[in-house]
C-alpha positions in Angstrom: 122.8 89.6 95.3 124.1 89.4 91.7 126.4 86.6 92.9 123.3 84.4 93.2 122.6 84.5 89.4 125.2 81.8 88.5 123.9 79.4 91.3 120.4 79.9 89.9 121.6 78.1 86.7 124.2 75.9 88.4 121.6 74.1 90.7 119.7 72.3 87.9 122.9 71.9 85.9 124.4 70.1 88.8 121.3 67.9 89.1 121.6 67.0 85.4 125.3 66.1 85.7 124.7 64.0 88.9 121.7 62.1 87.6 123.0 61.4 84.1 126.5 60.4 85.2 125.8 58.9 88.6 124.6 55.5 87.3 122.0 53.1 88.6 123.0 53.6 92.2 120.9 56.8 92.1 117.8 55.2 90.8 116.0 55.2 94.1 116.7 58.8 95.0 117.2 60.4 91.5 113.8 61.9 91.3 114.2 63.6 94.7 117.6 65.0 93.8 116.2 66.5 90.6 113.2 67.9 92.3 115.1 69.4 95.3 117.6 71.1 93.0 114.8 72.5 90.8 113.2 73.8 94.0 116.5 75.3 95.1 116.7 77.2 91.9 113.2 78.5 92.5 114.1 79.6 96.0 117.1 81.5 94.7 114.8 83.1 92.1 112.4 84.3 94.8 115.3 85.8 96.8 116.5 87.7 93.8 112.9 88.8 93.0 112.6 90.2 96.6 115.8 92.1 96.1 114.7 93.6 92.9 111.4 94.7 94.5 113.4 96.6 97.1 115.2 98.6 94.5 114.1 101.6 92.5 112.5 101.0 89.1 115.7 102.2 87.2 118.1 100.2 89.5 116.7 96.7 88.8 119.4 95.4 86.4 122.0 93.2 87.9 125.1 91.9 86.1 127.4 89.1 86.9 130.6 88.5 84.9 132.3 85.1 85.3 135.0 85.1 82.7 135.9 85.9 79.1 134.8 83.1 76.9 136.4 84.0 73.6 138.7 87.1 73.7 140.2 87.4 70.2 141.1 90.9 69.0 137.8 92.8 68.7 135.8 89.6 68.9 134.9 89.2 72.6 132.4 86.8 74.1 131.8 86.7 77.9 130.2 84.3 80.1 128.1 87.0 81.9 124.6 87.2 83.1 122.0 90.0 83.2 119.0 90.0 85.5 116.3 92.6 85.0 112.5 92.7 85.2 112.1 90.8 81.9 114.5 87.9 82.7 113.2 87.8 86.3 109.7 87.2 85.1 110.9 84.2 83.1 113.1 82.9 85.9 110.1 82.7 88.2 107.9 81.1 85.6 110.6 78.6 84.5 111.7 77.5 88.0 108.2 77.8 89.6 106.3 75.8 87.0 109.3 73.6 86.5 109.4 72.6 90.1 105.7 71.8 90.1 106.1 69.6 87.1 109.1 67.8 88.8 106.8 67.1 91.7 104.0 65.9 89.4 106.5 63.6 87.6 107.4 61.8 90.8 103.9 60.2 90.7 103.4 60.1 87.0 106.7 58.4 86.2 106.7 56.3 89.3 107.0 52.9 87.5 109.3 53.9 84.7 112.6 52.1 85.1 114.5 55.1 83.5 112.9 57.7 85.9 116.4 58.9 87.1 117.4 59.7 83.5 114.1 61.5 82.9 114.7 63.8 85.9 118.2 64.4 84.6 116.8 65.6 81.3 114.3 67.8 83.1 117.1 69.4 85.1 119.2 69.9 81.9 116.2 71.6 80.3 115.8 74.0 83.2 119.5 74.9 83.2 119.5 75.6 79.4 116.3 77.6 79.6 117.7 79.7 82.5 120.9 80.3 80.6 118.8 81.5 77.6 116.9 84.1 79.6 119.8 85.2 81.9 122.5 85.7 79.2 123.7 89.2 78.8 124.7 88.7 75.1 123.2 87.0 72.1 126.1 84.5 71.7 125.5 83.1 75.2 121.8 83.2 74.6 122.5 81.0 71.5 124.2 78.5 73.8 121.1 78.3 75.9 119.0 78.2 72.8 120.8 75.1 71.5 120.8 73.5 74.9 117.0 73.8 75.0 116.8 72.2 71.6 119.0 69.3 72.8 117.0 68.8 76.0 113.7 68.9 74.1 115.0 66.3 71.7 115.9 64.0 74.6 112.6 64.5 76.4 110.3 64.2 73.3 112.1 60.9 72.3 112.4 59.7 75.9 110.4 56.5 75.1 112.5 55.8 72.0 111.3 52.2 71.9 108.2 53.8 70.2 109.1 54.6 66.6 106.6 57.5 66.7 108.4 59.1 69.6 111.9 58.7 68.0 110.5 60.2 64.8 108.9 63.1 66.6 112.1 63.9 68.4 114.1 63.9 65.1 111.4 66.1 63.5 111.4 68.6 66.3 115.2 68.7 66.2 115.4 69.2 62.4 112.7 71.8 62.2 114.3 73.8 65.0 117.6 73.7 63.2 116.1 75.8 60.5 115.1 78.5 63.0 118.5 78.2 64.8 120.2 79.0 61.5 118.2 82.3 61.5 119.5 83.1 65.0 123.1 82.4 64.0 122.9 84.6 60.9 121.3 87.4 63.0 124.2 87.2 65.5 126.7 87.4 62.7 124.9 90.5 61.2 124.9 92.1 64.7 128.6 91.7 65.0 129.3 93.1 61.5 126.9 96.0 62.2 127.7 96.9 65.8 131.0 95.2 66.5 129.5 93.3 69.4 126.6 91.1 70.4 126.1 92.2 74.0 122.6 93.3 74.7 123.5 96.8 76.0 125.6 98.0 73.1 123.5 96.3 70.4 120.1 97.6 71.6 121.5 101.0 72.5 123.0 101.5 69.0 120.0 100.1 67.1 118.6 103.5 66.5 121.7 104.6 64.6 121.8 101.6 62.3 120.3 101.6 58.8 116.8 100.3 58.4 117.9 97.7 55.9 120.4 96.1 58.3 117.8 96.2 61.2 115.2 94.6 58.9 117.6 91.8 58.0 118.5 91.1 61.6 114.8 91.3 62.6 113.7 88.8 60.0 116.4 86.3 61.0 115.4 86.7 64.7 111.8 86.1 63.6 112.8 82.9 61.8 114.5 81.7 65.0 111.3 82.5 67.0 109.2 80.6 64.5 111.2 77.5 65.1 111.3 77.5 68.9 107.7 78.9 69.3 106.1 76.6 66.7 104.9 79.5 64.5 104.0 79.3 60.8 105.8 78.1 58.8 107.9 76.1 61.3 105.1 74.8 63.4 104.8 71.2 62.1 106.9 69.7 65.0 104.6 70.7 67.9 101.8 68.2 67.4 104.1 65.3 66.9 106.0 66.3 70.0 103.1 65.1 72.1 104.6 61.7 71.8 106.8 62.6 74.8 105.6 62.0 78.4 102.8 64.4 79.5 105.1 66.3 82.0 107.3 67.1 79.0 104.3 68.5 77.1 103.5 70.7 80.1 107.0 71.9 80.8 108.4 72.4 77.3 105.3 72.9 75.1 103.1 74.9 77.4 105.1 77.0 79.9 108.7 77.4 78.8 110.4 76.4 75.6 107.7 77.6 73.2 107.8 81.0 74.8 111.6 81.4 74.0 110.6 83.1 70.7 108.4 85.6 72.5 111.3 86.4 74.8 113.7 86.8 71.9 111.5 89.3 70.1 110.6 91.2 73.2 114.3 91.4 74.3 115.2 92.6 70.8 112.5 95.2 70.8 114.8 98.1 69.9 115.8 96.3 66.7 112.2 95.7 65.7 111.2 99.2 66.6 113.6 100.5 64.0 112.5 98.0 61.3 108.8 98.4 60.5 108.9 95.8 57.8 110.3 93.1 60.2 107.7 94.2 62.8 104.9 93.8 60.2 106.2 90.3 59.5 106.0 89.5 63.2 102.4 90.6 63.3 101.5 88.6 60.2 103.1 85.5 61.5 101.3 85.8 64.9 97.9 86.5 63.3 98.2 83.6 60.9 99.4 81.1 63.5 96.7 82.3 66.0 94.0 81.1 63.5 96.0 78.1 62.2 96.5 76.5 65.7 92.9 77.2 66.7 91.5 75.5 63.6 93.7 72.5 64.1 92.7 72.3 67.8 89.0 72.1 66.7 89.4 68.8 64.9 91.8 66.8 67.2 90.3 63.9 69.2 93.7 63.2 70.9 93.4 65.3 74.1 97.1 66.3 74.1 97.1 67.2 70.4 94.1 69.4 70.9 96.0 71.2 73.6 99.0 71.4 71.3 96.9 73.2 68.7 95.8 75.5 71.5 99.4 76.2 72.5 100.3 77.1 68.9 97.3 79.5 68.9 98.0 81.2 72.2 101.7 81.7 71.3 100.4 83.3 68.2 98.5 85.8 70.4 101.9 86.6 72.1 103.8 87.0 68.9 101.0 89.2 67.5 101.3 91.4 70.6 105.1 91.5 70.4 104.8 92.6 66.8 102.7 95.6 67.8 105.8 97.2 69.5 105.7 99.2 72.7 101.9 99.0 72.7 102.0 95.2 73.0 105.3 94.0 74.5 104.1 94.1 78.1 100.8 92.3 77.3 102.7 89.6 75.3 104.7 88.8 78.4 101.6 89.1 80.6 99.8 86.6 78.5 102.9 84.4 78.4 102.9 84.2 82.2 99.1 83.6 82.6 99.3 81.0 79.8 102.1 79.3 81.7 99.7 78.7 84.6 96.6 77.6 82.8 98.2 75.6 80.0 100.6 73.7 82.3 97.5 73.0 84.4 95.6 71.8 81.4 98.4 69.5 80.3 98.9 68.0 83.8 95.1 67.6 84.0 95.2 65.7 80.6 97.9 63.5 82.1 95.8 62.8 85.1 92.9 61.8 82.9 95.2 59.5 81.0 96.6 58.1 84.2 93.1 57.1 85.3 92.1 55.8 81.8 94.9 53.3 81.1 96.7 56.0 79.1 93.9 56.3 76.6 94.2 59.7 74.7 91.1 59.6 72.5 88.5 61.9 73.9 85.8 60.0 72.1 86.4 57.2 74.5 86.1 59.4 77.6 82.9 61.0 78.9 81.4 61.5 82.4 84.7 61.5 84.2 83.9 64.5 86.4 82.5 62.3 89.2 85.4 59.9 89.1 88.1 62.6 89.1 86.8 65.5 91.0 90.1 67.3 91.7 91.2 66.9 88.1 87.8 68.1 86.9 87.9 71.3 89.0 91.5 72.2 88.3 91.1 71.4 84.5 87.8 73.3 84.5 89.5 76.4 86.0 92.2 76.2 83.4 89.6 75.9 80.7 87.7 79.0 82.0 91.0 80.9 82.1 92.1 80.0 78.6 88.8 80.9 77.0 88.9 84.3 78.7 86.1 83.9 81.2 85.6 87.3 83.0 87.6 87.6 86.2 90.1 84.8 85.4 93.7 85.2 84.2 93.2 84.7 80.5 90.5 87.3 80.4 92.8 90.1 81.6 95.8 89.2 79.4 94.0 88.2 76.2 91.6 91.2 76.4 94.6 93.5 76.5 96.1 92.0 73.4 92.9 92.3 71.5 92.6 95.9 72.6 96.2 96.6 71.6 95.5 95.0 68.2 92.7 97.4 67.6 94.9 100.3 68.8 97.3 99.6 65.8 95.0 101.9 64.0 93.6 102.1 60.5 92.6 99.2 58.4 95.4 97.1 59.8 94.1 97.6 63.3 90.6 96.5 62.4 91.9 93.4 60.6 94.2 92.4 63.5 91.5 93.1 66.1 89.0 91.1 64.1 91.4 88.1 63.8 92.1 88.2 67.5 88.3 88.2 68.2 87.8 85.4 65.8 90.6 83.5 67.5 88.9 84.0 70.9 85.6 82.6 69.6 87.4 79.5 68.1 89.3 79.0 71.4 86.1 79.0 73.3 84.7 76.4 70.9 87.5 73.9 70.9 88.2 74.1 74.6 84.5 73.7 75.4 84.6 70.7 73.0 87.5 69.2 75.0 85.7 69.8 78.3 82.4 68.3 77.2 84.0 65.2 75.5 86.1 64.5 78.5 84.1 65.2 81.6 80.4 65.3 80.5 78.0 63.2 78.6 77.7 59.4 78.6 80.5 57.2 79.8 81.7 56.0 76.5 84.5 53.9 77.9 82.1 51.4 79.6 82.1 48.0 78.0 85.0 48.8 75.8 88.7 47.8 75.8 91.1 50.7 75.5 93.6 51.0 72.7 97.3 50.5 73.1 98.4 53.1 75.6 100.2 56.2 74.3 102.3 56.5 77.4 103.2 53.0 78.6 104.9 53.7 81.8 102.4 55.7 83.7 101.1 52.7 85.6 102.4 49.1 86.1 101.7 46.8 83.2 99.7 49.5 81.5 100.3 48.1 78.0 98.7 44.7 78.9 95.8 46.2 80.7 95.3 48.8 78.0 94.7 46.1 75.4 92.5 43.8 77.4 90.7 45.6 80.2 88.0 48.2 80.6 89.4 51.3 82.3 88.5 52.1 85.9 88.7 55.9 86.2 90.2 57.1 89.5 91.7 60.2 90.9 95.5 60.6 90.7 97.8 60.6 93.7 98.5 63.8 95.7 101.9 64.1 94.1 100.1 64.8 90.9 97.0 66.7 92.1 98.8 69.2 94.4 100.7 70.8 91.5 97.5 70.9 89.5 95.8 72.8 92.4 98.6 75.3 92.7 98.5 76.0 88.9 94.7 76.3 89.2 95.2 79.2 91.7 97.5 80.9 89.2 94.9 80.4 86.5 92.3 82.1 88.6 94.2 85.0 90.3 97.4 85.8 88.3 95.7 88.0 85.7 93.8 90.1 88.2 97.0 90.5 90.3 99.0 91.7 87.3 96.2 94.1 86.2 95.6 95.6 89.7 97.0 99.1 89.5 98.8 98.3 86.3 101.4 96.5 88.4 102.7 94.3 85.6 103.0 97.3 83.2 104.9 99.3 85.7 107.1 96.3 86.5 108.2 95.7 82.8 108.0 99.2 81.4 111.7 100.2 82.2 112.9 97.2 80.1 110.3 96.8 77.3 108.9 100.3 77.1 105.2 101.0 77.0 103.0 103.2 74.8 99.3 103.7 75.5 97.3 102.7 72.5 94.2 104.5 71.3 91.8 101.9 69.8 89.0 103.3 67.5 86.5 101.8 69.9 86.4 102.0 73.7 88.0 99.4 76.0 84.5 98.5 77.2 83.4 97.8 73.7 86.4 95.6 73.1 85.7 93.7 76.4 82.0 93.3 75.4 83.0 92.0 71.9 85.4 89.5 73.5 82.8 88.2 75.9 80.3 87.9 73.0 82.8 85.9 71.0 83.4 83.6 74.0 79.6 83.0 74.4 79.2 82.2 70.7 82.1 79.7 70.8 80.8 78.0 73.9 77.2 77.9 72.6 78.2 76.3 69.2 80.3 73.7 71.1 77.4 72.9 73.4 75.0 72.5 70.4 77.4 70.1 68.7 78.9 68.1 71.7 76.7 68.9 74.7 73.1 68.1 73.5 73.8 65.2 71.1 75.7 62.0 72.0 79.3 62.0 71.0 80.0 59.1 68.5 82.9 56.8 69.5 84.2 56.8 65.9 84.9 60.2 64.4 82.5 61.1 61.5 84.0 61.9 58.1 83.4 65.6 58.6 83.7 68.5 56.1 86.7 69.2 53.9 88.0 71.7 56.4 87.6 69.2 59.3 89.5 66.5 57.4 92.3 69.0 56.6 92.5 70.1 60.2 92.8 66.5 61.4 95.9 66.4 59.2 97.2 69.7 60.6 95.9 71.7 57.6 98.1 69.6 55.4 101.2 71.1 56.8 103.2 67.8 56.6 101.9 67.1 53.1 103.0 70.6 52.1 106.4 70.1 53.7 106.8 66.7 52.0 105.9 67.9 48.5 107.7 71.2 48.6 110.6 70.5 50.9 111.3 66.8 50.9 110.3 66.0 47.3 111.6 69.4 46.2 114.9 68.8 48.0 115.2 65.4 46.4 114.7 66.8 42.9 117.0 69.7 43.6 119.7 67.2 44.8 119.3 65.0 41.8 119.6 68.1 39.5 122.7 69.2 41.3 124.2 65.7 41.0 123.4 65.7 37.3 124.9 69.1 36.8 128.0 68.0 38.8 128.5 64.9 36.8 127.7 66.3 33.3 129.0 69.9 33.5 131.5 70.2 36.3 133.0 66.7 36.1 132.5 66.7 32.3 134.7 69.8 31.9 137.3 68.5 34.3 137.3 65.0 33.0 137.1 66.2 29.3 140.1 68.5 29.8 142.0 65.7 31.4 141.1 63.3 28.6 142.1 65.8 25.9 145.5 66.3 27.4 145.8 62.6 28.0 145.1 61.9 24.3 147.5 64.6 23.2 150.2 63.3 25.4 149.6 59.8 24.1 150.1 61.0 20.6 153.2 63.0 21.4 154.6 60.0 23.2 154.6 58.0 20.0 157.3 60.4 18.7 159.6 59.1 21.4 160.0 55.5 20.0 163.6 54.8 21.0 164.9 54.2 17.4 168.1 56.2 16.5 167.1 56.3 12.8 163.8 58.0 13.7 165.6 60.7 15.7 168.2 61.2 12.8 165.4 61.7 10.3 163.7 64.2 12.7 166.9 66.1 13.2 167.6 66.2 9.4 164.0 67.4 8.7 164.4 70.1 11.3 167.7 71.2 9.9 166.2 71.3 6.4 163.3 73.5 7.6 165.7 75.9 9.3 168.0 76.2 6.2 164.9 76.8 4.0 163.6 79.4 6.3 166.9 81.2 6.4 167.3 81.3 2.6 163.7 82.5 2.2 164.3 85.4 4.7 167.5 86.5 2.8 165.6 86.4 -0.5 163.0 88.7 0.8 
């Protein structure tokens, strides 16, 4: 069965090659080619999953070696794959959700003239993400890591005729380069420390390495995770990335790419277990981002950007759990999978709303859409209940376990982390209830109004023209879009309970990630009760603010915190002042030092020797009488010196 690992990656890679190189002759069938090959990859993943289930818990790691990539002395890099319980979980999520998004895109991108290229980029992304999670060494993982960055750049900037989309793509690419630098340094440190970068030898020998080296490697891995997973301080690209088509937001920024950092930290658990300082840094980053994203999500009127803030916050929960070590690794991945279901469903639901509203993204111009879009309302509503942690749904099981693990950290640190996680749960309930109320309930604020210029101009024919001049006519999306939403809604409802039944998910991942039972200072029932109370408070506050009173079409000025949250808590302003302006001043200072000091010394030395040589050159004037006088003078000096020496 290990021979099926390479075809798992090759199927979408073949699709990308065919669709991007096949030319316009494939325009009519390109979307089907891309979808079929994504589905083929999912089928292969299911076959491999069935094979792993038939093996013993300790015999579920498959290897496939293709060839030696770089064999130079002791430096050896292989194109080889490793499939175990952790990578298998990601394979099913990537290919399953990816295939559903391909199907959704058939209807959503129906009238885009570059649809074939769009599906080629989607296939390229799937192939790169699969390479990332199936690599058996960090160098090959880095290749997939960079491939994901390239594909995300192409997809975010797909509508490059929009300056905002082109700018967002460049911003995502540049911010991710900062994180990628951390991964490259970590790989170099691994090789100098362990003599290899293969998972087995590196993680097996991590316990024998010095804590200082493990801390350095861990911090560089964390920097890489911050870039890909949009964690503080490298989170600024995620909101702008919503300029891409909605299927891109669902695939990259909900279910797959932003979870790469969680995979990297969990896969490198042995390194972090031996570096308490790096592990603490992971916890702090997760806790800060958890609240940062939640606060930003509270103030956004753009439905996709509100969900983007939510994604940042939920990934923060996962990073927090991963930073807790063996207590939290399993629950970080569990929340990652459940989040993949309900967040992809929420993004696709947002796309369905936009499809029926002439691509309007401002929730203040929605209202009362539940009766016009019943399928979208139900599926979006189930995703909403899952993400806020409604008892019995997927998010309840996974998020509750993370909060419990945070308290189990023990001491003051445990109380702080548990309190932060509970506060995040309350804020999540608030901003997601706000999204639900502003979109599907209340008065129909779109009546008698012209919509703004559409954010996604190719979702329907002539959407730009209609968007400027016509009142929207909400309607349900076609089945190609609603069926994936229904499937994801089932995952949003049942996945968490299935994973928790008999601790099945814990037993599945424990051989790879390890697992340690935590002992929180309060009972599990008390944690669950506190989580539900936080949920109720968040929903109640949102209802008081957006359910009882009419929602104004124009956003009020708001408090200082609200205004800051609308500007992403001034993250771009901070980056501009500290990094852009600071970089400009640093560059000018370096140029000045280069011109005045470095070039001054070099040019001054050259000028000195030039002047000296010019003066010496005057002695060589070409006149015989001058040379005779010089010789006579020299002879006189020698005679005088000789006589003086004899006299002495």
